[in-house]
Every structure is written in structure tokens, then in C-alpha cells.
C-alpha positions in Angstrom: 73.8 87.9 104.0 75.2 84.4 104.1 78.9 84.7 104.4 81.9 82.3 104.3 84.8 83.2 106.6 88.0 81.4 105.5 90.3 81.4 108.5 87.4 81.7 110.8 89.1 79.7 113.5 91.9 82.3 114.0 91.9 85.6 116.0 91.1 87.9 113.1 88.8 85.5 111.3 87.2 84.4 114.3 86.4 87.9 115.4 84.9 88.8 112.1 82.7 85.7 112.1 81.4 86.4 115.6 80.7 90.2 114.8 79.0 89.2 111.5 76.8 86.8 113.5 76.0 89.4 116.0 74.7 91.5 113.3 72.4 89.1 111.9 74.4 87.6 109.1 74.5 83.8 108.4 78.2 82.7 108.8 80.0 79.7 107.9 83.7 79.3 109.1 86.1 77.2 106.7 89.4 75.8 108.1 91.3 72.7 108.1 89.8 71.7 111.7 87.3 73.1 113.9 87.9 75.6 116.7 88.2 74.9 120.2 87.0 78.1 121.5 83.3 77.7 122.3 81.7 80.6 120.6 83.4 79.7 117.3 82.7 76.0 117.5 79.0 76.8 117.6 79.1 78.2 114.2 78.5 76.1 111.2 81.8 74.8 110.0 83.2 73.6 106.5 86.5 71.5 106.6 88.7 72.8 103.7 92.4 73.4 102.8 92.5 76.4 100.3 96.0 75.5 99.3 95.5 71.9 98.5 91.8 71.1 98.0 89.8 71.8 94.9 86.8 74.0 95.3 83.7 74.3 93.1 80.1 75.0 93.1 79.2 72.2 95.3 81.2 73.6 98.2 81.0 77.4 97.6 77.5 78.2 96.0 74.9 79.5 98.1 77.0 82.2 99.8 76.8 86.1 99.1 79.9 87.0 100.5 83.3 85.8 101.2 85.9 87.0 103.9 89.5 85.3 103.4 91.5 85.8 106.4 93.8 82.8 105.9 96.9 84.0 104.1 100.0 82.5 105.4 102.6 84.3 107.4 106.1 83.2 109.3 104.0 81.1 111.7 102.9 78.9 108.9 106.3 78.3 107.5 107.8 74.9 107.8 110.7 75.0 110.4 112.6 72.2 108.9 114.3 74.0 106.0 112.4 71.6 103.5 111.4 74.9 101.5 112.6 78.4 100.9 110.6 80.9 102.2 110.0 82.5 98.8 108.9 79.5 97.5 106.7 78.6 100.3 104.9 81.9 100.4 104.5 81.9 96.5 102.9 78.7 96.7 100.5 79.2 99.7 99.7 83.1 99.0 100.5 84.2 95.7 99.0 81.1 93.8 96.6 79.6 96.2 94.7 82.6 97.5 93.6 84.2 94.2 93.0 80.8 92.8 90.5 80.0 95.8 88.9 83.7 95.5 88.5 83.0 91.7 86.7 80.0 92.4 84.4 81.6 94.9 83.5 84.0 92.1 82.8 81.5 89.7 80.7 79.5 92.1 78.5 82.9 92.4 79.8 84.7 95.5 79.4 88.5 94.5 81.3 90.2 97.3 84.7 89.4 98.8 86.8 91.0 101.3 90.5 89.8 101.5 92.5 90.5 104.9 95.9 91.5 104.2 98.8 93.2 105.8 100.1 96.8 105.8 103.5 96.2 104.9 103.3 96.5 101.0 101.7 100.0 101.6 103.7 101.3 104.4 107.1 99.8 103.4 107.1 99.3 99.8 110.8 99.4 99.6 110.8 95.8 101.2 109.0 94.5 98.1 111.5 92.3 96.3 113.6 92.1 99.4 111.5 90.5 102.2 109.9 87.4 100.9 106.8 87.7 103.1 106.2 91.4 102.2 106.9 90.5 98.5 104.3 87.7 98.6 101.7 89.8 100.4 101.9 92.3 97.7 101.9 90.0 95.0 98.6 88.3 96.6 96.8 91.6 97.2 97.4 92.5 93.6 96.4 89.2 92.2 93.0 89.3 94.4 92.1 92.9 93.5 92.9 92.1 89.7 89.9 89.9 89.9 87.4 92.9 90.4 84.9 93.2 87.9 81.4 94.8 87.5 79.9 91.6 88.8 82.5 90.8 91.4 83.2 93.3 94.1 86.5 92.5 96.0 88.7 94.8 98.2 91.5 94.2 100.6 91.9 95.5 104.1 95.5 95.8 105.1 95.9 95.6 108.9 98.9 96.6 111.1 99.7 94.8 114.3 96.5 93.2 115.6 95.5 92.3 119.3 92.2 90.6 120.4 90.8 88.0 122.6 88.2 85.3 122.1 87.4 83.1 125.2 88.7 79.6 124.6 91.1 80.7 121.7 94.7 79.8 122.7 97.2 82.4 121.3 100.7 81.0 122.6 102.6 84.5 121.9 99.9 86.3 124.0 100.3 83.8 126.8 104.0 84.3 126.7 103.7 88.1 126.6 101.4 88.0 129.7 103.7 85.5 131.7 106.6 88.1 130.4 104.8 91.1 131.9 104.0 89.3 135.3 107.6 88.6 135.8 107.1 84.8 135.3 109.8 84.3 132.6 112.7 85.0 135.0 115.3 84.0 132.5 114.3 86.5 129.7 115.9 90.0 129.8 113.4 92.8 130.4 113.8 95.7 128.0 112.2 97.1 124.8 113.3 97.2 121.4 113.7 100.5 119.6 111.0 101.7 117.2 107.3 101.2 117.1 104.4 100.6 115.0 100.6 100.9 114.5 98.2 98.7 116.2 94.6 97.8 115.8 92.0 95.6 117.5 90.5 92.6 116.0 87.1 93.9 116.6 88.0 97.1 114.8 88.9 94.8 111.8 85.6 93.0 112.1 83.6 96.2 112.0 85.7 97.2 108.8 85.0 94.0 107.4 81.4 94.2 107.4 81.5 97.8 106.3 83.6 96.7 103.2 81.3 93.7 102.5 78.3 96.2 102.3 79.9 99.2 100.7 83.5 98.8 99.9 84.9 100.1 96.6 85.7 97.2 94.4 89.4 97.0 93.4 90.5 99.1 96.4 93.3 98.5 99.0 92.3 99.9 102.3 95.0 100.7 104.7 93.6 100.1 108.3 95.3 101.5 111.5 94.6 103.0 114.8 97.1 103.7 117.4 100.7 104.8 116.9 102.7 103.1 119.7 106.5 102.8 120.3 107.6 99.1 121.4 108.5 100.8 124.7 105.1 102.1 125.6 103.5 99.1 124.1 105.3 96.7 126.5 105.0 99.0 129.5 101.1 98.9 129.0 101.4 95.1 129.4 103.6 95.3 132.5 101.2 97.9 134.1 98.1 95.8 133.2 99.7 92.7 134.6 100.2 94.7 138.0 104.0 94.9 137.6 104.8 98.5 136.3 108.3 98.9 134.7 110.1 101.8 133.1 111.7 99.7 130.3 115.1 100.7 129.0 115.2 100.5 125.3 118.2 98.5 123.6 119.2 97.3 120.3 119.5 93.7 121.6 117.4 91.1 120.1 114.1 90.8 122.0 112.9 87.6 123.1 109.3 88.1 122.4 109.6 90.9 119.6 112.5 89.4 117.5 114.0 90.8 114.4 112.8 88.2 112.3 109.0 89.5 112.7 109.9 93.0 112.1 109.1 92.8 108.3 109.9 96.7 108.0 113.2 96.2 109.3 114.4 96.0 113.0 114.1 99.2 114.7 111.9 100.9 112.3 109.2 103.2 113.4 106.0 102.8 111.5 103.5 105.7 112.5 100.6 106.9 110.2 97.0 108.1 110.3 94.6 105.9 108.5 92.0 107.6 106.3 90.0 104.1 106.4 88.8 104.8 109.9 86.4 107.3 108.6 85.7 105.6 105.4 84.7 102.4 107.0 83.7 103.7 110.3 85.4 101.2 112.7 86.1 102.0 116.6 89.6 103.4 117.6 91.5 103.7 120.8 91.0 100.5 121.8 94.2 99.0 122.8 94.9 100.2 126.3 91.6 98.8 127.6 92.1 95.6 125.3 95.5 94.8 126.9 93.9 95.1 130.2 91.0 92.6 129.2 93.5 90.2 127.6 95.9 90.2 130.9 92.6 89.5 133.0 91.5 86.6 130.9 94.9 84.9 130.8 
């Protein structure tokens, strides 16, 4: 299968691109600029901006499948206050993502997997309240509405994601490793209340190939793996860093897990069992070993 992975220079899209390649598929990455990670830089690259560029048959024809892993989140939002969050997310997600996927459909791509987020399914009460959750809900619904007898499209909605690709710099992971090693001496050491479901980028990659091959068109798959409290999650990092700690839980604003990124609400506990693990056959129980791997590589 010839597959275009939009957002293939990031952690999730990159892991998907590498896994599909390892399974014998012809993968091209599309992003605004090439990756600095050697394994990703070795893959065919198409420069493109799905928000601002116009795409037609000349760019998108010849591919059998599309994986879209580039929808915007809080990391992409301008920090200068030049645009309100709701307007920003509407432009780059609600409008631009389904427009691009419709162009892919019109160019002859027959199967598409959209990588979404779990918030619209596990915290639907936040739709209409949180601009990010609202936008991802709108985008997911608009993308799946493109489903037809000739165009198979489904979404994989993922919880918190952890992974590692050699040479791919992830500043928030680098900071977390330094925090666990005791190198950020000015930051208070504690855990916020609540917790969430976690999954590895590799598990998402395995699920993506399964969805490309046999996903049910129009379906939103809720992905998930391990339910972990923030206390236990951070303690896993401290232990892997050789600096084991019994962390106190406090309602104070956490320096690395602030309330602004807790889209289900500060202190919320989001635990569930995901039927998609059996439906799509991806591996589970990987987080503890993955944290050790990440710490070793930083």
C-alpha cells in the first residue's frame, strides 16, 4: 500500500510512518519541514501545509491510503494573543482538516485514518465549554461524515501518548526526565490529583495499520491502554531516573502537568477499558518499560 502520513515528522505520525514502512508499505511523510530524526529523514518527504496550501490531484494522486496525524492542539496556538482559541482551532481543525481529507478523497485515495483525541468521547460534557475539545469533536464528526461506499474513513481517538524516536527532540519529555533526575531544583516535587489513560505511540501505529486494512468506515475507535494516576505516573519516571520518590498529591498548579492541558478538568480521573485493543489488535501494558527506555535515551 502507498500511504501518505500527514504530520509524519511528529511523535505519533513518525511512529506510524516507521511502523508502516517496517511492514512493507511505501510511506511518504508530509509536513511543513523535514524531520531531523535520521530514521524519519530517510523516508520520502512532501512539503506541505494542510491549512494554507491548496491540494489537488497533482500532489495527492497515486496514494492508496492516508493517515492524518497533524490536527492542532495547545502547542500550536499562537502565544501573542492575536487570535482567540476558539477561532484558531476552528480554522486549523474544524475547517482545514476535513477540507484536506476531502481533497485526498477526490484525488483517488480510498482509505483514510484520522488520528484524534479521546476527550470528545470520554468527556463529552466539555464539548461547547472547552474550545480544544469542541474543535476536536467537530473535526472528528466532519471527517467521518465523508465516509461513503467508495471512501473508507475512520478515526482513532487516543489518550495521553508516550513514545520515543531517536533524534526526535521532545522538549516536554526532556524536561520531565530532568525533573525526575532532580536537575530542575527550582521546581517543587509533588503530583497533581487525578489521572488518565495512557498509550504508547507504537500501539497507535499498530492500530493505524489495522484500521487502514480493516477499519469500519465512519467509526470512531476509542483507543486506550493503561489507567494510571498522576502520582503513580510521575513515580515511574523518578524510579526510572534512579531517583525514586514517594510523591505527595497536592492541588497546587503542577509545573509540568498544568491545569491548562487538563482538558477534562483539573484533578479529573479518566479511567476506562478500551474495546479497540481487541478490535484492532494493538499491544498493551507498555508504559512502564517505555518510560525506562525514554529515560535511558535522554
